[in-house]
C-alpha positions as CSV (number, residue, x, y, z in Angstrom):
1,X,144.5,80.6,57.0
2,X,143.4,83.1,59.6
3,X,144.6,82.1,63.1
4,X,142.0,82.2,65.9
5,X,142.6,82.5,69.6
6,X,141.7,79.5,71.7
7,X,138.1,79.4,72.9
8,X,139.0,80.3,76.6
9,X,140.7,83.5,75.4
10,X,137.7,84.4,73.3
11,X,135.4,84.0,76.3
12,X,137.8,85.9,78.5
13,X,137.8,88.9,76.1
14,X,134.1,88.9,75.5
15,X,133.1,88.7,79.2
16,X,136.0,90.7,80.5
17,X,137.2,87.9,82.7
18,X,140.9,88.8,82.5
19,X,140.4,91.3,85.3
20,X,139.7,88.4,87.7
21,X,143.2,86.9,87.2
22,X,143.5,83.1,87.7
23,X,139.8,82.8,88.7
24,X,138.8,84.4,85.4
25,X,141.0,82.1,83.4
26,X,139.6,79.1,85.2
27,X,136.0,80.3,84.5
28,X,136.8,80.9,80.8
29,X,138.3,77.4,80.6
30,X,135.2,75.9,82.1
31,X,132.9,77.8,79.7
32,X,135.0,76.6,76.7
33,X,135.1,73.0,78.0
34,X,131.3,73.2,78.5
35,X,130.7,74.4,75.0
36,X,132.9,71.7,73.4
37,X,131.5,69.0,75.7
38,X,127.9,70.0,74.7
39,X,128.8,69.8,71.0
40,X,130.2,66.3,71.5
41,X,127.4,65.1,73.6
42,X,124.7,66.4,71.2
43,X,126.3,64.6,68.3
44,X,126.5,61.4,70.5
45,X,122.9,61.7,71.6
46,X,121.8,61.8,67.9
47,X,124.2,59.0,66.9
48,X,123.5,56.5,69.6
49,X,119.7,56.1,70.0
50,X,118.6,57.3,66.6
51,X,121.2,57.4,63.7
52,X,122.7,54.0,64.6
53,X,119.3,52.4,64.3
54,X,118.3,54.3,61.1
55,X,121.6,53.3,59.4
56,X,121.4,49.6,60.5
57,X,117.7,49.5,59.4
58,X,118.7,50.8,55.9
59,X,121.4,48.1,55.6
60,X,119.1,45.3,56.7
61,X,116.0,46.5,54.8
62,X,113.9,47.1,58.0
63,X,111.7,49.9,59.3
64,X,113.5,51.8,62.1
65,X,112.3,54.1,64.8
66,X,109.5,56.3,63.5
67,X,106.8,56.6,66.1
68,X,107.9,59.4,68.5
69,X,108.5,62.8,67.0
70,X,109.3,63.7,63.4
71,X,111.4,61.0,61.7
72,X,111.5,59.3,65.1
73,X,113.8,61.9,66.6
74,X,111.8,61.8,69.9
75,X,113.3,58.4,70.5
76,X,116.5,60.2,71.7
77,X,114.6,61.6,74.7
78,X,112.5,58.5,75.2
79,X,115.5,56.2,75.2
80,X,117.4,58.4,77.6
81,X,114.6,58.5,80.1
82,X,114.0,54.7,79.7
83,X,117.6,53.7,80.3
84,X,118.3,56.2,83.1
85,X,115.1,55.1,85.0
86,X,116.0,51.4,85.0
87,X,117.0,49.7,88.2
88,X,120.8,49.8,88.9
89,X,121.6,46.1,89.6
90,X,125.1,45.5,91.1
91,X,126.6,42.0,91.4
92,X,126.9,40.9,95.0
93,X,130.7,40.1,94.7
94,X,131.5,43.2,92.6
95,X,134.7,45.2,93.5
96,X,132.8,48.4,94.1
97,X,135.4,51.1,93.7
98,X,136.6,49.7,90.3
99,X,133.1,48.7,89.3
100,X,131.8,52.3,89.9
101,X,134.7,54.1,88.3
102,X,135.0,52.0,85.1
103,X,132.1,53.7,83.2
104,X,133.4,57.2,84.1
105,X,136.9,56.3,83.0
106,X,135.7,55.1,79.6
107,X,133.5,58.2,78.9
108,X,135.8,60.7,80.5
109,X,138.9,59.7,78.6
110,X,137.3,60.3,75.2
111,X,135.9,63.7,76.3
112,X,139.3,64.8,77.5
113,X,140.7,64.1,74.0
114,X,138.4,66.7,72.4
115,X,140.1,69.5,74.5
116,X,142.9,69.9,71.9
117,X,140.9,69.2,68.7
118,X,140.6,72.3,66.4
119,X,137.0,72.4,65.3
120,X,137.1,75.6,63.2
121,X,136.0,79.2,63.9
122,X,138.2,79.3,67.0
123,X,136.5,76.4,68.7
124,X,139.4,74.8,70.5
125,X,139.8,74.6,74.3
126,X,143.7,74.3,74.3
127,X,146.4,74.1,71.8
128,X,149.6,72.7,73.5
129,X,152.7,71.9,71.5
130,X,152.3,68.2,72.3
131,X,148.6,68.1,71.3
132,X,148.7,64.9,69.3
133,X,150.6,63.0,72.0
134,X,148.1,64.2,74.5
135,X,145.1,62.8,72.5
136,X,146.8,59.4,72.2
137,X,147.6,59.4,75.9
138,X,144.2,60.2,77.3
139,X,142.3,58.0,74.7
140,X,144.4,55.1,75.8
141,X,143.1,55.4,79.3
142,X,139.9,53.8,78.0
143,X,141.7,50.4,78.0
144,X,142.1,50.7,81.8
145,X,138.3,51.4,82.1
146,X,137.5,48.3,80.1
147,X,139.8,46.1,82.2
148,X,138.4,47.5,85.4
149,X,134.9,46.7,84.2
150,X,135.8,43.2,83.3
151,X,137.7,42.4,86.4
152,X,135.4,44.1,89.0
153,X,132.1,42.5,87.7
154,X,132.8,39.1,89.2
155,X,131.7,37.5,85.9
156,X,133.7,35.2,83.7
157,X,132.3,36.6,80.5
158,X,133.0,40.2,81.7
159,X,136.5,39.2,82.6
160,X,137.1,37.6,79.2
161,X,135.8,40.8,77.5
162,X,138.2,42.9,79.6
163,X,141.2,40.8,78.7
164,X,140.2,40.8,75.0
165,X,139.9,44.6,75.1
166,X,143.4,45.0,76.6
167,X,144.9,42.6,74.0
168,X,143.1,44.4,71.2
169,X,144.0,47.9,72.2
170,X,147.7,46.9,72.7
171,X,147.8,45.3,69.2
172,X,146.2,48.3,67.5
173,X,147.3,51.4,69.5
174,X,150.9,51.0,68.4
175,X,150.1,51.0,64.6
176,X,147.7,53.9,65.3
177,X,150.4,55.9,67.0
178,X,153.1,55.0,64.4
179,X,150.8,56.1,61.6
180,X,150.1,59.3,63.4
181,X,153.8,59.8,63.7
182,X,154.1,59.7,59.9
183,X,151.8,62.7,59.8
184,X,154.0,64.5,62.4
185,X,157.0,63.9,60.0
186,X,155.1,65.6,57.2
187,X,153.8,68.5,59.4
188,X,157.0,68.9,61.5
189,X,155.0,69.4,64.7
190,X,152.7,67.7,67.3
191,X,150.6,70.8,67.7
192,X,147.1,70.1,66.3
193,X,146.5,73.6,64.9
194,X,149.8,73.5,63.1
195,X,149.0,70.1,61.6
196,X,145.8,71.5,60.2
197,X,147.7,74.6,58.9
198,X,150.2,72.4,57.1
199,X,147.3,71.0,55.0
200,X,146.0,74.4,53.7
201,X,148.3,74.7,50.7
202,X,147.1,73.8,47.2
203,X,148.5,70.6,45.8
204,X,147.0,70.8,42.3
205,X,144.8,73.3,40.5
206,X,142.3,71.7,38.1
207,X,140.5,74.7,36.6
208,X,138.3,76.1,39.3
209,X,138.9,73.1,41.6
210,X,141.8,73.3,44.0
211,X,143.0,70.0,45.4
212,X,144.5,70.7,48.9
213,X,147.6,69.1,50.5
214,X,145.6,67.0,52.8
215,X,147.8,64.2,54.2
216,X,145.1,61.7,53.3
217,X,145.8,62.7,49.6
218,X,149.5,62.9,50.0
219,X,149.8,59.6,51.8
220,X,146.6,57.5,51.2
221,X,148.4,54.4,52.5
222,X,148.8,55.9,55.9
223,X,145.2,57.1,55.8
224,X,144.0,53.6,55.1
225,X,146.1,52.2,57.9
226,X,144.8,54.7,60.4
227,X,141.2,54.1,59.5
228,X,141.6,50.3,60.0
229,X,143.4,50.7,63.3
230,X,140.8,53.2,64.4
231,X,138.0,50.6,63.7
232,X,139.8,48.3,66.1
233,X,140.3,51.0,68.7
234,X,136.5,51.9,68.8
235,X,135.5,48.2,68.7
236,X,133.6,48.2,65.4
237,X,133.3,45.2,63.1
238,X,135.2,43.3,62.2
239,X,137.0,44.1,65.5
240,X,134.1,44.0,68.1
241,X,135.8,41.1,69.9
242,X,135.6,42.7,73.5
243,X,131.8,42.6,73.3
244,X,131.1,39.8,70.9
245,X,127.4,39.2,71.8
246,X,127.3,35.7,70.2
247,X,130.4,34.6,72.2
248,X,130.6,36.3,75.6
249,X,127.1,37.8,76.2
250,X,128.1,41.5,76.2
251,X,131.8,41.2,77.3
252,X,133.0,43.7,79.8
253,X,129.6,45.4,80.1
254,X,127.6,42.3,80.8
255,X,126.9,43.2,84.5
256,X,126.1,46.9,83.9
257,X,122.7,48.4,83.9
258,X,120.8,51.8,84.2
259,X,123.1,54.9,84.3
260,X,126.3,52.8,84.3
261,X,125.2,51.1,81.0
262,X,124.4,54.6,79.6
263,X,127.9,55.8,80.4
264,X,129.4,52.8,78.7
265,X,127.1,53.3,75.7
266,X,128.0,57.1,75.7
267,X,131.7,56.4,76.0
268,X,131.6,54.0,73.0
269,X,130.1,56.7,70.7
270,X,132.3,59.5,72.1
271,X,135.3,57.4,71.2
272,X,134.0,56.9,67.7
273,X,133.6,60.6,67.2
274,X,137.1,61.2,68.8
275,X,138.5,58.8,66.2
276,X,136.6,60.7,63.5
277,X,138.0,64.0,64.8
278,X,141.5,62.6,64.7
279,X,141.1,61.3,61.1
280,X,139.6,64.7,60.1
281,X,142.5,66.6,61.8
282,X,145.4,64.4,60.7
283,X,144.3,63.5,57.1
284,X,141.3,65.6,55.9
285,X,142.4,69.1,56.7
286,X,140.5,69.5,60.0
287,X,137.8,72.1,59.6
288,X,139.0,73.3,56.2
289,X,136.5,73.4,53.4
290,X,134.9,75.8,50.8
291,X,132.0,78.2,51.5
292,X,130.7,76.7,54.7
293,X,132.0,77.6,58.2
294,X,134.8,75.5,59.6
295,X,132.7,73.9,62.3
296,X,130.2,72.7,59.7
297,X,132.9,71.0,57.7
298,X,134.4,69.5,60.8
299,X,130.9,68.1,61.8
300,X,130.5,66.7,58.2
301,X,133.8,64.9,58.4
302,X,133.4,63.3,61.8
303,X,129.9,62.1,60.7
304,X,131.4,60.7,57.5
305,X,133.7,58.6,59.7
306,X,130.8,57.6,61.9
307,X,128.8,56.5,58.9
308,X,131.8,54.4,57.8
309,X,132.0,52.7,61.2
310,X,128.3,51.8,61.0
311,X,128.7,50.5,57.5
312,X,131.5,48.3,58.8
313,X,129.3,47.1,61.6
314,X,126.5,46.1,59.2
315,X,128.6,44.7,56.4
316,X,131.7,43.0,57.8
317,X,131.8,39.7,59.7
318,X,133.6,39.5,63.0
319,X,137.1,38.0,63.0
320,X,138.2,35.4,65.6
321,X,140.3,36.6,68.5
322,X,143.4,34.8,67.1
323,X,142.9,36.4,63.7
324,X,142.4,39.8,65.3
325,X,145.7,39.6,67.1
326,X,147.5,38.3,64.0
327,X,146.1,41.2,61.9
328,X,147.4,43.7,64.5
329,X,150.8,42.3,65.3
330,X,151.8,40.7,62.1
331,X,149.9,42.9,59.6
332,X,149.3,46.5,60.7
333,X,152.3,46.8,62.9
334,X,154.7,45.8,60.1
335,X,152.9,48.0,57.6
336,X,152.8,51.0,59.9
337,X,156.6,50.7,60.5
338,X,157.1,50.5,56.8
339,X,155.0,53.5,56.3
340,X,156.9,55.5,58.9
341,X,160.3,54.7,57.4
342,X,159.1,55.4,53.9
343,X,157.6,58.7,54.9
344,X,160.8,59.7,56.7
345,X,162.9,58.8,53.6
346,X,160.6,60.7,51.3
347,X,160.5,63.8,53.5
348,X,164.3,63.7,54.0
349,X,165.0,63.3,50.3
350,X,162.3,65.5,48.8
351,X,162.3,68.0,51.7
352,X,158.5,68.3,51.9
């Protein structure tokens, strides 16, 4: 595997920014963050207004958006203008600082996580030695945004949704982190690029087909645990309890409209793609793949995870809040500890 310099260094070399010292490094970092942010937001723009509807329509045997532009793609622009032009209605008793900041916290925490994700072809903003811990840390800030939204809206349904979101994230973040720790035991590092590099060896050669040492192949049990916990983290069925339209209107986002609602909607899908990026990086070899460029394989993998979440949304019934908590604390937590201990024993004995 050929190592590539982080994206800011590439911009700095191409544009000769190193001569400007710290200011040049800052500008290169901004350019790199802008490129990665644009990539994430473009995927989110396609997924939210268009792909989600198309997939749901396929599952429910309905006709989806098809009036504006080819295949209905113009709906992306139309919906953006429609939602952003709506009146921003704020509850009279809302706690304004928290009410205003909550949508930004939710969307921003997910975007920050992409800073350390290796997307292939040298597209990575930063590569710290504690990259995986950083992603888990910034992604968990979303729980604070959901609680702020629920508390500050001065609405009992919003407050219930915020409390549900915190309870759910506490119950499923721990299994998620523990399962990620089992990957760290295999790779021997928290650095995201090194975790990807550890999956580049060939596990088995079947004629012309080489089966790689992806951790999803080496430890499918951990892969399954991580996927289930990730479903809960991004709030997709059967774990969409914080919103639960048939129970608490729209949960924590009940009192949000216009641009604030757009930020919540955007944050939801950015978190889904961040979960897909984590699954791809930790278990599916990151951007690795034959023939096609790494960024193409990375995009294919995160969209595969997105399609899975939409399948779950259409196919699986919502569990009750008490069942959700039991699955997290009594099921996934126990299984993730067992997986962590078993992985440590296997690596210690076999010396992987």
